[in-house]
N, C-alpha and C positions, 0 to 999 in steps of 0.2 A: 535516277534510276528507272529504268527501264522496263517492260512488264513481259511477265512469261507467258504462251497460251492461252492455260488455264486462267489467268487474272485479266487476259484481254477480255476473255470471252465473259466472263464475273462480271466485269467494269462494266461492259456494253450491256447488260441486264440485271444489273442490281437495281433494286427496289428498297432495300431495309439497312440498316446496319451498315459496319465499315469493313473493308477486306482488313481487318487484322487476326489472325491465323488463331484458331481455338474461339471466335465469336463468332456468335448466331449472326446468318445474313438471309435473306430472303431475295429471291433470284426473279424473273419473267420467266414464264416457257413458253414455247414456242411451238413446240409438237410433242403431243404426248405417244405411246402407245402401249397396247393390253397383245396378252394372248389368254387362250381361254380357262385354262387350268385358277390362272389371277380374276382371269377379266369379267366373271357371271358376276363376281364379288363386289370387284372396281364397280360394273355397272349399277348393283343395287345400294351401292352407298351412292352414286352418283344420281340415281333417282329418289333417293331417301333426303339429299338435298334440294330438291323441288325446281330444278336449275330448267330450263327448257330448251336451250342450246347450246351447242361446247362453243367456248370463247376463244380458243388457241386458232391458231394459225392454221393446224393441222394437226388431227386425232385420229388414228388407223386402229381400227379392233382385228388383230389377227386370228385365225382359229390353226392353231398347231401343236395341240400337245395332245387334249383328249379327241385323237381323230380315228383311236381304235372304238369302236359303237358295238359293243357287244350287248349293249339293252338299250332303254331310250331317254337312259340319265346324260349323256352325251350330247347326243342328236338335240335334245329341249335344251340344253344351255348355248348350243351353236345358234338356234334360232333364236331364243331371249337375246343374245347379244347383236344377231344379224337384227330384231327389228329395233332395239334400242338405239342401233348405232343411224338405220334409216330413219328413227324420229329426231334421233336428238344432232345429228350433222357431223357424224364420222362417215370415214369409207369402212368397208366390210371386204377383210379379203376372206374367201370362200377357205374350208377343206381343202388338203390339196395344193393350193399356189405356193404354199414353201414356209418356210422358217421363217417368224418375224424379223429377228435381225440381218438376217441375209436380204431379204426383199425389201427390208427399210433401206438399207445401203443402197441394191439396185434403184428404188425406184423415187423415195421420199427423201433421204437425208438430206440437211445440205451443210456445206461448212460457214462456221458462225453463228449455228443456231443452236439453242436448244432447248433439249430433250430426255424428258423422264420417263420410264417403260416398264411397266409393274414386272417387270423381271430383271432379274441380276445381271444378265448379259446385257443389259441397255448401252454399255459403253463400250460395243461394237462401233458405234457410229461413230466414237472417236475417231477412228481410221482415217475419215475423212475430214478431219479437223471441228468437230462438234463436240457442245457440249453436254455429253449424252451420260445421263446417271440411271443408275435401278432403284426404283421406289417400292414401298406399299402400296398396294390399290388404294387405299384411302386419300393419300398423299397425291394418287393419279388423277383422281377423282374430284379433288380441290381443285388442282390444275385446270384441268376440263372445264369447271365451272368459273374461272379467269381470275382462280386462288393463288397468292404467290407460294412460289418452296423453298421451305427451309432447310440450309444445310449450316452445318458448322465450316468457314469457312478453312479450306484447307493450308495444310502446306505444299510445298513444288520439289516435286522431286525432277533431275533430269538424267535421263537414263541415256546418257552421250555413245552411239554408235562408231568403231571406227570401220573401214575394211570393206569385204564384202563375203555373203558366204560362200564357202564349198560347197562343188555337185554333190547334190544327195544333203546337202544338211536345208532347214527350214526354217520358215517364222516361229514354227512350234517350239523350234528347238532354242528361240531365243526368247520368249516367253515361259518356258521351262529353267533355262538357265535364270533368268529373273525372279523367278519364284525361288528356286535352288538359293541364290543371294538372299533374298529378303523374307521369303517365310509369306503363310497364309495369314498372318497379321502383322507384316511388317509395310505393308501399304495406309492400317487404318489412319484416317483424318490428311489423306495426302493424296493432290495428283500429281500421275505418273506420266511424264512428258519425256516425249524421244523425237531425240535429235542429232546432231552431228552428220559425216558426211555417207555415215550409212544410209542414213534414212534415206536419199537418194537412189539407191541400190533396190527397196521394196515394195511394190505395188501396192495398191490399193487392198487387192484381198489380202495379202500377208500383213499388210499392216493391221487390218481388222481380226485378224486370227491373234495378234498379242494383245491388241486392245481388248477384242471380247475375253481371253482369259486375265488379262489384268481384274478382273471381279473376285478370281481365287486368292489375288494380293489384300483383298479388303482394302482395296483404295477405292476414296469416291469414286475417281475415275480414270479413263486414262483418255490421250491424246497426241495425233500425229500434225503438224504442218500442212495446211491444204496448199497444195502446190504444183509445181508442173503436171504431175503425175494425178494429182487428185482431177485437174484439170481433165486430164484426158481421159478417164475412168467416167468423170458426167458425160464428157463428149459421147464415147462410146455407149452411154445408157441413151441417148440423146435430149443431156440435162446441160447442156455445157452452158446456161443462163445463168446456171445455180451456181457456180464457181465464183468464189472468191477466193483473193489470196490472203492466209493467212500464217503468222509467223510469230515466234519470240524476239524481244530487242536482242540487239549486240550488249547491250548492259544490263540486262537480264540479270536477277539474282536468286540463285535456287538453296532452298531449306540444305537438299544432298543433292550429289550429285554420282551415281553409278558409270562406270566407263566399260563397257565390252567391244573386245575386238571379235567381230564376225569372224573372219577368218579362221579363228583359234575355236569355234564351236564342234563338236562333233554331234552326230543324230543320240539321241537322247530319251530316256522316258520316266516319267512318274511311277512312281512302283506303288503298291498296296499300301494304305487305304488315303494318301494323300496329295493331294495336286505339287506339293512341293517337296514330296519324297523320292527329288531327283535321281537318278545315276545317269551315265552313259549307257550305251546300249552294247556297248565291249566291257564296262564292269561287272553289265547283269547278265552275257553269257547266254547261251542258244539254248533257251527255255523252252518245253513244249508248249504250245502253244492249243485250245482247243476253236476259239474262234475269233472272228478280226471284224470289226464295226466301223466302216468311215461314212462319215458325214458332220452333223450337228451341227449349230450356229458358229463353233469354232471354224469346222474346218470340211466345209459342202460347197465351196465357190467352185465356179467352173473351174479357174486353177485347179484347184485340187484335184479337181476330178478330171482332168485331163492328165496328169500327173498318175492318177492310179488307172488309167485305160492306156499309157504308153508304158507302163510295167506291165501290167498282164496283155499285153497283144501276145497271141500265139501261144500263151501259156495257159499251165492247168494247176489251178487251185489245188494245196495240197489235200489228200484225201480223210486228214485228220481234221480240217478246218473247217467251220462256218463262218463263209463271206460275207458280207449285205453292205449295201451301198442304198445310203438314202441321198440324193443330187439336192443341194439347201433350198432352191426352187424350182417353180417349172419352168423359167427361165434357161434355169441351168440345165434341167432335162429334155426340153426342145432341143439345146443346142447339141446337145449331147446326142441324142436321136438322130440329128441330122448330120453331123460331120462325122458320122460313123464311129464314134470312140465310143458309145452305148454298147455297142453290138461287139467291139471289142472286151466290155466290162464282161456281159452276159455271157460271150463264147469262154472267159475263161474258167467261169462255175460261178460268181456271182449269183445272190440274191438282191432282186433290186426292190427297195421297198418304199412307201411313198415321199413324198416330200414334205416331211413333217420331223419332228424332235426324235419322234421314235424311242430307241432303247437309250438313248442319254439320259433319260427321265425314267426308267425301268419300263417305258408305256411296250412289252414285248420283246423278242430278243435276249430272254434272259440266258445269262450262259449256262449249261451242266453243272449240278453238283461238282464243287470244286474245282470246276473249271477256271483256266485260265484265257484270259481276256483280251487281246490288244483292240481301244477305241483311241481314235481321233478327236474325242471330247473333252471337257474342260473339268472334269469332276471324277474320282474311283473312289467316293466314299464308300465307308463299309454297308454293305446291302443295297448301293443304291441300283443295283443291275436288276433285281429281283431276286437275285440265287445270295442268298445270306452270307454263304462262304467260298463263295466268288474272289478271284480274285484279276482285281482290274488294274492295267498298265495303259496309260496316256501314253500316247504317240504321236507322231508324224502323219501324215497320209503316205510318204517313201518308205517309211518302215512298216506301216499298215501292210501297204502291198508285197514288201518281199518278202514279210515273214510268212503272209496268207499262201505265197507258191513254198516257203519251205517247210512251213508246217513247224516251225519253232522262231522265235525272236531273231530277227535277222539283221545286222547293218547294211543298208542299202547301198552301201558303198563296194560292197562285195559284186553289185550287178556288173560291175563294168563302168561305160560311160553315160551319163545321163541323158535320157532322152531330151532331144531341146523341144521347147512348148514352146507353141505359137500364140499368142493369144486374137481374139478378133480385133479388128478396127470398130466394128459395130455390134451392139448385141439386138439380139432379134427383142423388140418392145410387141410385147402382146398384154395387157394388162384387163382381159377379159373377166377375169376371174377377181378381179377389184370393183366391189357395188358402189355405187356413187348413192347416196343421202337423197332423202326428199327433200324440194325445195321446201324452206322456210315456212312458203306459204299453204303448204299442202302438210307438214305433218302433224295435224291436231285430226285429223284423219287417219293414220299411222298406229296403231294396235301394238302395244306391247304386249308379248306372249309370255306368259310364266307357264314352265312345266311343273307337276308337281313333285317333283325333287328340289325345286327352289322355295329353299326355307328363308326366314327372314334374314336379314343382321344380326346377332345378338345385341342384346340390351346391356346397358351398365347402367351405374348410378354415380351421382357424387360422390367425392371421396370424403367417406367417415371422418368422425373423427381422431378413433383408434380401429388398433385393427388388431385380434390375437385368432390366431390360425396352429393348424401345423407345419412343420419342414416338409411336405410332400413327398418332396424329391430331391436326392442329393445326385449330381453328377459332375464331371472331370470337366476335362480341358476340351477345347475344341470342336464341343457339341454343336452341329450343326441343324440347320432348319428340315435337314433329313431323318436326324435322331428326333425331333421334338414332332413333325408330323409330316411323314413318309408320302412318298410322291408312286407311281406304277401302277398300272393297269386296274388292279382290284379297290385303289381307291381310290386316284383322281377324278371318277366319275360324280365322286361326291362333295365337291368344294363348293358345291351351291348349297348343301348341306350340313350347315356347321352340327347339329345335332348328332347325326349320324355321323361325320368322320370324329368327333370326340371320342369314339370309342378305338381308337387306331394314334391315339395322341403319347407320346413316349413308348409306343408299344417294344418298341430296342432296347430300350433301355431299363424300361418298369412294364411287364404285360399285366400287373393291375394297376397303373396310376389312375386310370379314367375312372375305375369302379370306385379308391382309393378319394380321389377329390369329391366326387358324386356324396358318398357315405360323409366325407368331413363337411363337404358346403364350400369352404374355401378355405385358402391353404397360401402358402412359398414354396418358391424354389430353388435350393443353392445350386450354384453354378460356379467354373472354373474358370479358366481363361478365355480370350475369344467366344465367349458364349451366343450362339444363333449366326454360326458365319453358314455361308452359301446361300442359296435362294434369296429371293426378295419377298418369298411368299409370305404375305401377311396372315395367313393361316396358321401358322405357328406360335402365332399372336391371341387373335380372332379363338382359337379353338381353344385355351388355356385361360382368357374371359370367359367365355363360355360356362367352363370348367370350376370356376370361382378361384380362379390366382388371381394374389395382389397385389405381389413385388415377385420379382425376382433380385436375390441375390445372387454375385457373381467375383470373377476376381478384376473380368475385362468384357464388355461386348462387340459385337461386331456393329459397323453402322447401322444397314440399312435393321436389323433386326432391333437395336436400341428403340430406333424411331419407331419402328413398329408397336412395339410395347406401351410406348407414350400415345399413340396412336389408338392404341385400344384400350386406354387406361389402366394399364398394370404399371408398375413405376420399377426403371430400373436401378436399382443400385449396387454399388461397388464396396467391396469390405477397405476399409481405412487401414488396414492392418490385416494383409493376406494371409496372413498364417489361421486371422480368424474363422476361416474356411474349414479348418481340421478341427475347429471346436463343436461344429453343430454337427447333431447327426439326425438323419432320416427321424421321421415322427418327433422330435422337441419340438415344444408347443412353443411358441414365439410370441411376442406383442411389437408391434409399431404404435406407443404411445405418445399423443397428442399429434400424430402426422399430419393431421389437415394444418392444425396452426404452425409448424413444423415447417411444411412447404409452404405453407402459403407465406409466411415471415422470411422466407430464405435461412430457417435459423438450423442448426446441426441439429444430424437426425442419427441415433442410435438404435437396435435394435433387441430385446429384453429377450434371454431364454430365458425362458421360467420356469423348464424341464432341471435345468443346471444354476438357476441364481445366477447367469450374469448376463452381461450387457457388450456389446462392441459396436466401435462407430461406424457410420456409414457415411458414402461420400454420393454425391449426385451433383449434377453442373448442368440443370436444368435451367435455360431462357427464362423470360416473363411470360413469353408464351406456353413454353411446354407448362408450367406451373400452372397456366390455366386449364389447361389439356388436362392435366391430370386433378385439378381438382373438380372440374367438370363430368370426370367419368370418360375422358374421351374425344375426339379429336371430333366426330359426330355431333357428340351433345355440343361442343363447344362453338362448335361451326353455326348449330341452329341457333346456338344463344345469342348468336353475334348479330344474327341476322332479323333476328326476332324485334 
């Protein structure tokens, strides 16, 4: 039996375990990336490990999230990350250089390599045949130190593409169709591989759009073959020597196959408030819009921007619409400027934003109250835009640009013949915003600079024998990390200050959550299905750790968040009987009796509801390593223990 692309990538990097779906495996990591919203904490964790220099083939620290500097906090974090990078052997991408995933695809990603990043959209690298996985910052720190990265061996899903996209239909519509079919939790425990003849019709930027937004499926990662199209992209970036061919074997076996005829697709949109809430643009109708935002790591490539420029050329943005454009990298912006496309965009009435994440993470450009915003982004969670009652629709650049001109949601096929877009054979290569680290022999003289907003990593202790505490909070299905630990311009500057950040934890669900945690001293959280979906932000585990949360008991968990909870020393449990979820109320006093003994011995665990005099069986599937992490009170303690 042959191997899939995902299996080949894992097999070539396997260090521990066997490739049996559902079992834990450890893989070697070639590359890492961080961004500044998660990076400060990741580097504080790295420093706590006491490793002198990174041990990966390549590690890059990008500044792309917290670029709005309304106080000293973001600038101080950037300075800290820059000094760590210089001392510890990382490349440093300065603010304004672009979004980490777009930049990594352009300048550093290599087919056949493994990449983990402290950002959930790291699977963008799968567009060029990488095994690229989003992870918590602590996992990235361990990998930078030469440690093994552990995941559950995924199942393999083939999305078999046939036909060719019709004019005005794009890669965004492909991934929206996959989300419509699979849902935001349908990819959990799976690698999504794209194959079939239709793959040959898609450029690397289009493939990267699909793998990027595959994060919304809950998948471990997504991956395309590395073929002649990949080779041409790398050649255009001056990196042809990085190319290798990578494809699945003819006799590879998949756990699931999904067939999509590209020619049958039409322009689509994800309507509020979930990326899998997908309808065709025609089904939704001509709703009035207030804002259009084009960019993000999903749709900010040169190809996307050239399409937008061609649609806007010689026209005017509708009076009721605010249109913003965020190129994905300085390379994209330079090339738009030199070929005149930028002038076409600006002349139409668009507002040019920095080459950064910007509105996608609520960093500026919040819509008006109850406004409708069309965005080429990857998430439309309630409140993520910074406006609680806004309606956010996820669309392709073609739909976004066409709608900006008309003032209503518009099917771009009504515009007539689609403009022909010719991509350059060579991209402008200018890496002057990438700083190289100091040579190892000079690293001792480099000082790491800490600002006053940077506080230590929250401490934890060994797992006690038993735990008795209240159910501090009960929430429903599809709770995202945005619910747990919001982003946005008001909060992101404090990502390196866990004590201050704790005041905002679960604010959207219960504005008094933080105060009640602090009053109780410890507690449990009760959750529904797919708890912790969305961003990889480990702050959604670290802040509850700081607030005394000992365990989260849910119907099911998103992969990254479950791993982050374990890394923080918080136990994720699922209800053995999902109906037991309904039997627990907020403020019920719960007890995990003999929990240390049970976890250590792999024994069954139940939680006692002292208030109602009931007990509920819980399920957990911790590996031997994860048990040791829980017993030690978290991955940082565990790592210190094994190194002593």
